[in-house]
KEKE-3310 file (N, C-alpha, C; in steps of 0.2 Angstrom, whole numbers, plus 5000, padded with zeros to 4 digits):
npx = (5004:5003:5007:5005:5015:5012:5003:5004:4990:4978:4966:4954:4958:4968:4984:4987:4999:5013:5018:5028:5042:5041:5028:5023:5024:5015:5003:5002:4996:4983:4982:4986:4977:4965:4951:4950:4954:4945:4937:4947:4955:4965:4972:4976:4991:5007:5019:5028:5037:5032:5020:5026:5032:5021:5014:5024:5026:5034:5028:5015:5001:4996:4993:4997:4991:4995:4986:4988:4987:4987:4996:5005:5001:4997:4982:4976:4976:4975:4970:4972:4969:4972:4959:4956:4950:4951:4952:4946:4946:4950:4945:4951:4952:4958:4955:4964:4962:4961:4956:4944:4927:4927:4926:4937:4938:4928:4932:4945:4943:4934:4942:4952:4945:4940:4952:4957:4946:4948:4960:4957:4951:4937:4928:4926:4928:4922:4925:4917:4916:4900:4896:4902:4896:4899:4908:4900:4890:4898:4902:4890:4886:4895:4890:4892:4885:4877:4881:4882:4878:4887:4884:4891:4904:4918:4931:4939:4951:4941:4931:4918:4911:4899:4900:4900:4898:4902:4900:4906:4903:4912:4905:4894:4884:4894:4892:4891:4903:4908:4903)
npy = (4994:5011:5027:5036:5033:5022:5031:5036:5034:5040:5036:5037:5026:5019:5018:5018:5011:5009:4992:4981:4970:4963:4962:4950:4941:4945:4944:4931:4921:4923:4922:4909:4901:4889:4892:4906:4909:4905:4912:4917:4917:4908:4894:4893:4899:4891:4894:4908:4913:4909:4917:4930:4931:4931:4943:4953:4952:4957:4959:4960:4971:4980:4991:4991:4994:4993:4991:4997:4998:5010:5004:4998:4985:4975:4975:4973:4970:4981:4984:4991:4989:4993:4994:4988:4999:5016:5027:5018:5008:4993:4988:4979:4968:4961:4957:4954:4939:4941:4954:4955:4959:4971:4983:4987:4985:4993:5006:5007:5004:5014:5026:5023:5023:5036:5043:5038:5042:5056:5057:5057:5045:5038:5028:5014:4997:4981:4964:4950:4934:4926:4919:4925:4933:4943:4952:4956:4963:4973:4980:4984:4992:5002:5009:5004:4998:4984:4977:4966:4948:4935:4919:4903:4906:4906:4895:4890:4886:4882:4877:4878:4894:4907:4924:4941:4957:4973:4991:5008:5025:5040:5052:5049:5051:5058:5054:5041:5035:5041:5037)
npz = (5000:4995:5001:5017:5031:5045:5056:5073:5083:5095:5108:5120:5129:5123:5114:5098:5088:5077:5071:5081:5083:5095:5097:5091:5101:5111:5104:5101:5110:5108:5093:5092:5096:5091:5093:5093:5081:5072:5063:5054:5038:5038:5048:5066:5072:5073:5080:5087:5078:5066:5066:5067:5054:5046:5051:5048:5035:5020:5008:5010:5007:5016:5030:5047:5064:5081:5095:5111:5129:5143:5152:5143:5138:5125:5116:5104:5086:5072:5055:5039:5022:5005:4993:4976:4970:4968:4983:4991:5005:5015:5031:5045:5060:5076:5092:5107:5116:5131:5131:5125:5123:5130:5124:5116:5102:5096:5101:5095:5082:5078:5080:5070:5058:5058:5056:5044:5035:5037:5031:5017:5012:5004:5006:5017:5019:5025:5026:5032:5040:5040:5051:5062:5073:5084:5077:5066:5074:5079:5067:5062:5073:5072:5061:5049:5033:5028:5013:5005:5004:5002:4998:5003:4999:5002:5005:5019:5032:5041:5034:5021:5020:5022:5017:5022:5017:5021:5021:5023:5020:5018:5019:5027:5042:5055:5069:5068:5069:5080:5092)
capx = (5000:5007:5004:5009:5017:5007:5004:5002:4983:4976:4959:4953:4961:4973:4988:4988:5005:5016:5020:5035:5044:5039:5020:5021:5024:5009:4997:5003:4991:4976:4982:4988:4971:4960:4944:4950:4956:4940:4935:4952:4955:4970:4972:4980:4998:5010:5024:5029:5041:5027:5016:5030:5033:5014:5013:5029:5027:5036:5024:5008:5000:4992:4995:4995:4991:4994:4983:4991:4984:4992:5002:5009:4998:4994:4975:4974:4979:4970:4973:4969:4972:4969:4955:4958:4947:4953:4949:4942:4951:4946:4947:4951:4954:4957:4957:4967:4957:4959:4953:4938:4921:4929:4925:4943:4937:4924:4935:4950:4941:4932:4948:4955:4940:4940:4959:4957:4942:4952:4966:4954:4948:4930:4924:4929:4924:4924:4923:4917:4912:4893:4895:4906:4891:4902:4911:4894:4887:4902:4902:4883:4885:4899:4887:4893:4879:4878:4880:4881:4879:4889:4883:4896:4908:4925:4933:4944:4953:4935:4926:4914:4908:4896:4904:4896:4902:4900:4904:4904:4905:4915:4900:4889:4884:4900:4890:4891:4910:4910:4900)
capy = (5000:5017:5032:5038:5027:5021:5037:5035:5037:5039:5036:5038:5021:5016:5021:5014:5013:5004:4985:4980:4963:4960:4961:4943:4937:4948:4942:4924:4918:4923:4919:4902:4897:4888:4895:4913:4910:4901:4916:4919:4913:4903:4891:4896:4899:4886:4897:4915:4914:4909:4923:4936:4931:4933:4950:4957:4950:4963:4959:4962:4978:4984:4995:4988:4997:4989:4995:4995:5002:5014:5000:4995:4979:4974:4974:4970:4972:4984:4984:4994:4987:4997:4990:4990:5005:5023:5029:5013:5003:4988:4988:4972:4969:4956:4959:4949:4936:4943:4961:4954:4961:4977:4989:4988:4985:4998:5012:5008:5005:5021:5030:5022:5025:5043:5044:5036:5047:5062:5057:5057:5039:5040:5022:5009:4991:4976:4957:4946:4927:4927:4916:4929:4937:4949:4956:4959:4967:4979:4984:4988:4997:5008:5012:5001:4995:4977:4978:4960:4942:4930:4912:4898:4911:4905:4890:4892:4880:4879:4874:4883:4899:4913:4931:4947:4963:4980:4997:5015:5031:5046:5057:5047:5054:5057:5051:5034:5032:5045:5035)
capz = (5000:4995:5005:5023:5036:5050:5061:5080:5085:5102:5110:5128:5133:5119:5109:5092:5085:5072:5073:5083:5083:5102:5097:5090:5108:5114:5100:5100:5114:5104:5087:5092:5099:5086:5094:5092:5074:5068:5057:5050:5032:5039:5054:5071:5071:5077:5083:5087:5072:5060:5067:5065:5047:5043:5053:5045:5028:5017:5002:5012:5005:5021:5036:5054:5070:5087:5101:5118:5134:5147:5155:5138:5136:5118:5116:5098:5079:5067:5049:5033:5016:5000:4988:4970:4968:4971:4988:4995:5009:5019:5038:5049:5067:5080:5099:5111:5120:5137:5131:5121:5127:5134:5119:5112:5094:5095:5102:5091:5075:5077:5079:5063:5053:5058:5054:5037:5032:5037:5026:5011:5009:5003:5008:5020:5018:5029:5025:5038:5040:5042:5058:5067:5076:5087:5072:5063:5078:5079:5061:5062:5078:5070:5056:5042:5030:5024:5005:5001:5007:4997:5000:5001:4995:5003:5009:5024:5036:5045:5029:5017:5024:5019:5018:5022:5014:5024:5018:5026:5016:5022:5020:5032:5049:5060:5075:5068:5071:5086:5098)
cpx = (5004:5004:5008:5010:5012:5008:5001:4995:4982:4969:4959:4957:4967:4978:4988:4994:5008:5018:5027:5036:5041:5031:5018:5020:5017:5003:4997:4998:4985:4977:4985:4982:4966:4953:4944:4952:4951:4938:4940:4952:4961:4969:4976:4987:5002:5016:5024:5032:5037:5023:5020:5031:5026:5013:5018:5030:5028:5031:5017:5007:4996:4996:4993:4996:4991:4991:4986:4988:4989:4998:5006:5007:4995:4987:4972:4978:4973:4973:4969:4973:4968:4965:4958:4955:4950:4949:4945:4947:4946:4949:4947:4954:4954:4960:4959:4962:4956:4956:4947:4932:4922:4928:4931:4942:4933:4928:4941:4948:4938:4937:4951:4951:4940:4947:4959:4952:4945:4957:4964:4951:4940:4926:4929:4925:4926:4921:4923:4913:4905:4892:4898:4901:4894:4905:4905:4891:4891:4902:4895:4883:4890:4896:4888:4886:4881:4876:4879:4882:4881:4889:4888:4901:4916:4926:4939:4946:4947:4930:4923:4911:4905:4900:4899:4901:4899:4904:4901:4907:4907:4909:4894:4890:4890:4898:4891:4898:4912:4908:4905)
cpy = (5006:5022:5033:5032:5027:5027:5034:5038:5036:5040:5037:5033:5018:5020:5016:5016:5007:4997:4985:4972:4960:4959:4954:4940:4939:4945:4934:4920:4918:4920:4912:4897:4896:4891:4902:4914:4907:4905:4919:4915:4908:4900:4895:4895:4894:4888:4905:4917:4914:4915:4929:4936:4933:4941:4955:4956:4956:4964:4960:4969:4982:4988:4992:4993:4992:4993:4992:5000:5006:5010:4997:4988:4979:4972:4971:4973:4975:4985:4988:4991:4991:4992:4992:4996:5011:5025:5025:5009:4999:4988:4980:4973:4962:4958:4953:4946:4939:4950:4961:4956:4968:4984:4991:4989:4991:5005:5013:5008:5011:5026:5029:5024:5032:5046:5043:5041:5054:5063:5057:5051:5041:5034:5017:5003:4986:4969:4953:4939:4928:4924:4920:4935:4943:4954:4960:4964:4974:4983:4988:4993:5003:5012:5010:4998:4989:4978:4972:4954:4937:4923:4907:4901:4909:4899:4892:4885:4877:4877:4880:4888:4905:4919:4936:4953:4969:4985:5003:5020:5037:5051:5055:5050:5053:5054:5043:5031:5036:5042:5030)
cpz = (5000:5000:5012:5027:5041:5056:5068:5081:5092:5103:5117:5132:5130:5115:5104:5088:5080:5075:5075:5083:5090:5102:5095:5096:5111:5110:5099:5104:5111:5097:5086:5094:5093:5087:5092:5084:5069:5062:5053:5044:5033:5046:5059:5069:5076:5081:5083:5080:5066:5060:5065:5058:5044:5045:5049:5038:5023:5010:5003:5010:5010:5026:5042:5060:5076:5093:5108:5123:5138:5150:5149:5136:5130:5119:5110:5092:5075:5061:5044:5027:5010:4995:4981:4967:4972:4977:4992:4999:5013:5026:5041:5056:5070:5087:5103:5115:5127:5137:5127:5126:5131:5130:5116:5105:5092:5095:5097:5084:5073:5076:5072:5058:5052:5055:5046:5033:5031:5032:5019:5008:5009:5005:5011:5020:5024:5027:5031:5037:5043:5049:5063:5069:5080:5082:5068:5067:5079:5073:5061:5067:5076:5064:5049:5040:5026:5017:5002:5006:5002:5000:4998:4997:4996:5007:5013:5028:5040:5040:5025:5021:5019:5021:5017:5021:5017:5021:5022:5021:5020:5023:5025:5038:5053:5066:5074:5070:5078:5092:5102)
residu = (MET:THR:GLY:PRO:LEU:VAL:GLN:THR:LEU:THR:THR:ASP:ARG:PHE:THR:MET:ARG:PRO:LEU:ARG:ARG:GLU:ASP:ALA:ALA:ALA:LEU:PHE:PRO:THR:LEU:SER:ASP:PRO:ALA:GLN:CYS:LEU:TYR:LEU:THR:ARG:PRO:ALA:PHE:GLU:SER:GLU:GLU:GLU:LEU:TRP:GLY:TRP:LEU:ALA:ASP:PRO:ASP:TRP:PRO:GLY:LEU:THR:TRP:ILE:ALA:GLU:ASP:ALA:ARG:GLY:THR:VAL:ALA:GLY:ARG:PHE:ILE:ILE:VAL:ALA:ALA:PRO:HIS:GLU:GLY:VAL:GLU:GLU:ILE:GLY:TYR:ILE:VAL:CYS:GLY:GLU:ALA:GLN:GLY:GLN:GLY:VAL:ALA:ARG:GLU:CYS:ALA:SER:ALA:LEU:ILE:ALA:HIS:ARG:PHE:ALA:SER:GLY:VAL:ARG:LYS:ILE:THR:ALA:GLU:VAL:ASP:ALA:ARG:ASN:THR:PRO:SER:VAL:ARG:LEU:LEU:GLU:SER:LEU:GLY:PHE:THR:LYS:GLU:ALA:HIS:PHE:ARG:GLU:HIS:GLU:VAL:THR:HIS:ALA:GLY:MET:CYS:ASP:VAL:LEU:TRP:TYR:GLY:MET:LEU:ARG:GLY:GLU:PRO:ALA:THR:ARG:THR:ALA:GLN)
# end
């Protein structure tokens, strides 16, 4: 992805900063757990080294932010990947197991969405496994609109799955991402 480097963002509870090597160790407990990786397109990671290779892949076309709290504890990973269309980007996220259910994804995704819209992006999309109810709820609570339901669309390590496609336009009400 061309464009600006990952800029540090702050929310009420988190600093969202660029990826560091030690983040693999912090993310590994979550990303090595098959239950936590059910909705990823790949299975759980076998080692921190394998995870680091995936996180730091130089050919990956996205940007990564790591959310950490005031104590420096990593709470999650948030990503943006350019879509093939000008001004469109896709958001992704995973919250560390011990931080799930505490509003991390909502707070950090809201900050990232506001940041990307302020940088000139016109639309942000999200692709989600239809079985991933917490992610669907998050996207809808942030103000994303379901644009498509692709039935039996993707084969992953967990089998055939339906995929939901969500989108949010820059001009939509600011309260949708400010809550």
